[in-house]
C-alpha positions as CSV (number, residue, x, y, z in Angstrom):
1,M,-2.7,9.8,-22.4
2,K,-3.0,13.5,-21.5
3,K,-0.5,13.6,-18.5
4,F,1.9,11.3,-16.8
5,T,2.2,11.6,-12.9
6,C,1.6,8.2,-11.6
7,A,1.3,4.5,-12.5
8,A,-2.5,4.8,-13.1
9,D,-1.8,7.2,-16.0
10,L,-0.4,4.3,-18.0
11,G,-3.6,2.1,-17.6
12,D,-2.5,-1.4,-17.2
13,V,1.2,-1.0,-16.1
14,D,2.1,-4.6,-16.8
15,I,0.9,-4.3,-20.3
16,A,2.8,-0.9,-20.6
17,V,6.0,-2.6,-19.6
18,Q,5.6,-5.2,-22.3
19,K,4.9,-2.5,-24.8
20,A,7.9,-0.4,-23.8
21,L,10.1,-3.5,-24.2
22,E,8.9,-4.1,-27.6
23,M,9.5,-0.4,-28.4
24,K,12.9,-0.6,-27.0
25,K,13.9,-3.0,-29.8
26,S,13.5,-0.4,-32.5
27,P,13.6,3.0,-30.7
28,Y,13.9,5.1,-34.0
29,S,11.0,3.5,-35.9
30,E,8.4,6.2,-34.9
31,K,10.2,9.5,-35.7
32,H,7.1,10.5,-37.6
33,L,5.3,11.0,-34.4
34,G,7.3,13.9,-33.2
35,E,7.6,15.8,-36.5
36,N,6.9,19.3,-36.1
37,K,6.3,18.9,-32.3
38,T,8.2,20.5,-29.5
39,I,8.8,18.9,-26.0
40,G,9.7,21.5,-23.4
41,L,11.8,20.2,-20.3
42,I,11.6,22.4,-17.4
43,F,14.0,21.9,-14.6
44,F,13.6,23.5,-11.1
45,N,16.5,21.2,-9.9
46,S,19.7,19.6,-11.1
47,S,19.6,16.6,-13.1
48,L,21.8,14.0,-14.9
49,R,19.8,11.0,-15.9
50,T,16.4,12.7,-16.1
51,R,17.7,15.5,-18.3
52,L,19.7,13.4,-20.7
53,S,17.2,10.5,-20.9
54,S,14.3,12.8,-21.6
55,Q,16.2,14.6,-24.2
56,R,17.3,11.5,-26.0
57,A,13.8,10.0,-25.7
58,A,12.2,13.0,-27.5
59,Q,15.0,13.0,-30.2
60,N,14.3,9.3,-30.8
61,L,10.7,10.2,-31.6
62,G,11.8,13.0,-34.0
63,A,10.7,15.9,-31.5
64,N,12.2,19.2,-31.2
65,V,13.3,19.8,-27.6
66,I,13.6,22.9,-25.4
67,V,15.4,22.6,-22.1
68,M,15.0,25.4,-19.5
69,N,16.6,25.7,-16.1
70,V,14.3,27.9,-14.1
71,G,16.0,30.3,-11.8
72,T,19.2,30.5,-14.0
73,D,17.6,30.7,-17.4
74,G,14.5,32.6,-16.3
75,W,12.9,34.8,-13.8
76,A,12.4,33.6,-10.2
77,L,8.7,32.5,-10.0
78,E,6.1,33.2,-7.5
79,Y,3.3,30.6,-6.7
80,E,1.2,32.2,-4.0
81,D,-2.2,33.7,-5.2
82,G,-3.0,37.2,-4.1
83,V,0.5,38.0,-3.1
84,I,1.8,41.5,-3.6
85,M,5.0,41.0,-5.6
86,E,7.5,43.3,-3.8
87,G,10.1,40.7,-3.0
88,S,12.7,38.6,-5.1
89,T,10.2,36.9,-7.4
90,A,9.7,38.7,-10.9
91,E,7.1,36.5,-12.5
92,H,4.0,34.6,-11.4
93,I,3.5,30.9,-12.3
94,R,0.1,32.1,-13.7
95,E,1.6,33.7,-16.6
96,A,5.0,31.8,-16.8
97,A,3.5,28.3,-17.2
98,P,0.8,29.1,-19.9
99,V,3.4,31.2,-21.8
100,M,5.7,28.0,-21.8
101,A,2.8,26.1,-23.4
102,Q,2.7,28.6,-26.1
103,Y,6.0,27.1,-27.4
104,C,5.6,23.5,-26.6
105,D,3.2,20.7,-27.3
106,I,4.3,18.7,-24.3
107,L,5.9,19.9,-21.1
108,G,8.0,17.9,-18.8
109,V,8.5,19.4,-15.3
110,R,11.0,18.6,-12.6
111,S,10.8,19.9,-9.1
112,F,11.9,18.9,-5.5
113,P,10.2,19.3,-2.1
114,G,11.4,21.8,0.5
115,L,11.0,19.0,3.3
116,K,9.7,21.8,5.6
117,D,6.0,21.9,5.1
118,R,4.5,18.5,4.3
119,D,1.1,19.9,3.4
120,F,2.6,22.3,0.8
121,D,4.9,19.6,-0.7
122,Y,2.2,16.9,-0.8
123,S,-0.1,19.4,-2.5
124,E,2.3,19.3,-5.5
125,R,1.9,23.1,-6.1
126,I,4.4,23.5,-8.9
127,L,3.4,20.4,-10.9
128,N,-0.2,21.0,-10.5
129,S,0.3,24.6,-11.6
130,F,1.5,23.3,-15.0
131,I,-1.2,20.8,-15.3
132,N,-4.0,23.3,-14.5
133,L,-2.6,26.5,-16.2
134,T,-1.2,25.2,-19.5
135,G,-3.6,23.3,-21.5
136,V,-1.0,20.9,-22.9
137,P,0.1,17.4,-21.6
138,V,2.5,17.5,-18.7
139,V,4.9,14.8,-17.8
140,S,6.3,14.6,-14.2
141,L,10.1,14.4,-14.4
142,E,10.1,14.0,-10.7
143,S,8.0,16.1,-8.3
144,A,7.8,16.8,-4.5
145,T,6.1,13.4,-3.8
146,S,7.1,11.0,-6.8
147,H,9.3,10.1,-9.6
148,P,7.2,8.1,-12.0
149,L,9.5,8.0,-14.9
150,Q,12.2,6.3,-12.6
151,A,9.7,3.8,-11.2
152,F,8.5,2.9,-14.6
153,A,12.1,2.4,-15.8
154,D,12.6,0.3,-12.6
155,L,9.6,-2.0,-13.3
156,I,10.9,-2.4,-17.0
157,T,14.4,-3.3,-15.6
158,I,12.9,-6.0,-13.3
159,E,11.0,-7.5,-16.0
160,E,14.0,-7.6,-18.3
161,H,16.2,-9.4,-15.4
162,K,13.9,-11.5,-13.4
163,K,14.4,-15.2,-13.3
164,V,11.1,-16.3,-11.8
165,E,7.6,-15.4,-12.9
166,R,6.8,-13.3,-9.8
167,P,10.0,-12.1,-8.2
168,K,10.5,-10.9,-4.5
169,V,11.3,-7.1,-4.8
170,V,12.6,-5.6,-1.6
171,L,12.7,-1.8,-1.1
172,T,15.2,-1.1,1.6
173,W,15.8,2.2,3.4
174,A,19.4,3.1,3.9
175,G,21.1,5.8,6.0
176,H,22.1,9.0,4.3
177,P,24.1,12.1,5.5
178,R,21.4,14.4,4.0
179,A,17.7,14.5,4.4
180,L,16.3,13.3,1.1
181,P,12.7,13.4,-0.4
182,Q,10.5,10.5,-0.3
183,S,9.9,11.0,-4.2
184,V,11.8,7.9,-5.5
185,P,10.6,5.5,-3.0
186,N,7.0,6.7,-3.2
187,G,7.0,6.3,-6.9
188,F,8.6,2.9,-6.7
189,C,5.8,1.8,-4.2
190,D,3.2,3.2,-6.5
191,F,4.4,1.1,-9.4
192,M,5.2,-2.1,-7.4
193,T,1.9,-2.1,-5.6
194,T,0.2,-1.6,-9.0
195,S,2.0,-4.5,-10.9
196,R,0.4,-8.0,-10.6
197,N,3.9,-9.4,-11.3
198,V,5.9,-8.8,-8.2
199,D,5.9,-9.8,-4.5
200,F,6.6,-6.4,-2.9
201,V,8.1,-5.8,0.6
202,I,9.5,-2.6,2.2
203,T,12.0,-2.6,5.0
204,C,12.9,0.4,7.0
205,P,13.5,1.4,10.7
206,E,10.4,2.5,12.6
207,G,9.7,6.1,12.0
208,Y,10.5,6.0,8.3
209,E,7.3,4.6,7.0
210,L,6.1,6.1,3.7
211,C,2.8,7.8,3.0
212,E,0.1,5.2,2.8
213,D,-1.3,6.8,-0.5
214,F,1.7,5.3,-2.2
215,T,2.4,2.1,-0.2
216,R,-1.3,0.8,-0.3
217,G,-1.0,-1.8,2.2
218,A,2.3,-3.3,1.1
219,R,4.1,-5.4,3.6
220,I,6.4,-3.8,5.9
221,E,9.2,-5.5,7.6
222,Y,11.3,-3.6,10.3
223,C,14.0,-6.4,10.4
224,Q,16.1,-5.7,7.3
225,E,17.7,-9.1,7.4
226,K,14.5,-11.1,7.5
227,A,13.1,-8.8,4.6
228,L,16.0,-9.6,2.3
229,E,15.8,-13.4,2.8
230,G,15.0,-15.1,-0.7
231,A,14.8,-11.5,-2.5
232,D,15.3,-11.5,-6.2
233,F,15.9,-7.8,-6.5
234,V,17.1,-5.4,-3.7
235,Y,16.3,-1.9,-4.3
236,A,18.1,0.5,-1.7
237,K,17.3,4.1,-1.2
238,G,17.7,6.7,1.6
239,W,14.7,8.9,2.5
240,S,13.8,11.3,5.2
241,S,10.9,10.7,7.7
242,Y,7.4,11.3,6.4
243,R,5.8,11.2,10.0
244,H,8.4,13.5,11.3
245,Y,8.5,15.4,8.1
246,G,11.8,15.9,6.5
247,Q,13.8,14.7,9.6
248,I,16.9,12.4,9.7
249,L,15.9,10.4,12.8
250,K,19.3,8.6,13.0
251,K,22.2,8.2,10.7
252,D,22.1,4.4,10.8
253,Y,24.7,3.3,8.4
254,D,24.2,-0.4,9.5
255,W,21.4,-0.5,6.9
256,M,24.0,-0.1,4.1
257,I,23.6,-3.1,1.5
258,D,27.0,-5.1,1.5
259,S,27.9,-8.5,0.2
260,K,27.0,-10.2,3.7
261,K,23.5,-8.9,3.3
262,M,23.2,-9.8,-0.4
263,A,24.2,-13.4,0.6
264,L,20.8,-13.6,2.4
265,T,18.9,-13.2,-0.9
266,N,18.2,-15.4,-4.0
267,N,21.3,-14.2,-5.9
268,A,19.3,-10.8,-6.0
269,K,20.1,-8.2,-8.5
270,F,21.0,-4.8,-6.8
271,M,19.1,-1.6,-7.9
272,H,19.4,2.1,-7.2
273,C,18.1,5.2,-9.1
274,L,21.7,6.9,-9.0
275,P,23.4,9.1,-7.8
276,V,24.5,6.7,-5.0
277,R,26.9,7.3,-2.2
278,R,29.4,4.5,-2.2
279,N,30.0,2.7,1.1
280,V,27.0,4.7,2.6
281,I,24.0,3.3,0.7
282,V,25.8,0.4,-0.8
283,S,29.4,-1.1,-0.6
284,D,31.8,-1.1,-3.4
285,D,31.8,-4.7,-3.7
286,V,28.1,-4.9,-4.3
287,L,28.0,-2.0,-6.6
288,D,31.0,-3.2,-8.8
289,S,29.7,-6.8,-8.9
290,P,27.8,-8.6,-11.6
291,S,24.7,-8.4,-9.4
292,S,24.5,-4.8,-9.8
293,I,22.2,-3.5,-12.6
294,V,22.2,0.2,-11.9
295,I,23.7,1.0,-15.3
296,Q,21.0,-1.0,-17.2
297,E,18.4,0.5,-14.9
298,A,19.5,4.1,-16.0
299,K,19.6,3.0,-19.7
300,N,15.8,2.3,-19.2
301,R,15.1,5.8,-18.1
302,E,15.3,6.5,-21.9
303,T,12.8,3.7,-22.5
304,S,10.4,4.9,-19.9
305,A,10.5,8.4,-21.1
306,Q,10.0,7.5,-24.7
307,Y,7.1,5.3,-24.1
308,V,5.3,8.0,-22.2
309,F,6.2,10.7,-24.9
310,R,5.0,8.3,-27.7
311,E,1.7,7.6,-26.1
312,I,1.1,11.3,-25.6
313,L,2.3,12.1,-29.2
314,K,-0.2,9.5,-30.5
315,A,-3.0,11.0,-28.6
316,L,-2.1,14.4,-30.1
317,K,-2.3,13.2,-33.6
């Protein structure tokens, strides 16, 4: 593996899940892979789970870790080519990215969209700059359009907790007071539509349909209650409109997941990537119930990151 930005980079995702679960049983058994290797984690945005899980995953493999917060730890970066740099940016990505690669064997990069210009965000300018300019393997720690490490962890979690061979997995939109990226739901769709082991349904209000490059013909149900019937896993997440880019079309908190809606399911497990707004996305009684597996899901962020780092380190040997 030379980079990780999507499900396809893992090869067969269902086989990757099984290998990751096997690795999880003995997370410290391959420390030799990271010996004398350095993994750089570059953050353009704040983070809790991604930061901690990625550091822990790298350390489990015996690698050195460098963490940098761009904008506070370094110079403000310029991304446009041909620009006259007379403004607030002090360094161009064309120098900054390859310089970082001089100190690191693998680079993990986390960035968010601006939610103003869809073409710019979906061009993945920041992530692709690192891929194209550094010459070292690049891992997406979340980007403008996807969060593959989260989605991989989600698929691992579903495999661990499923009670039927091919569970029904429902991704449901939920209202949120802020305009949120499509990154997490896009990544989730990428992995769920790639896996052979889930029956995947998306439910959202009209106008909140995601980019078809990620949903790839997945079933979309506009009636949330109908979609939830018989579900084995319910994944709730807010996102802004893709069609009316970055907009909140309405703050419809009627889509919040509560115990009444969970009663429509097949004793489903509740999932969310975190952080989650209580009693906006999900009610307290669901989030605090035994059906919630959000903490186990967060633990698997370490597993997904470690598997990806391991496969890249093996390729570097």
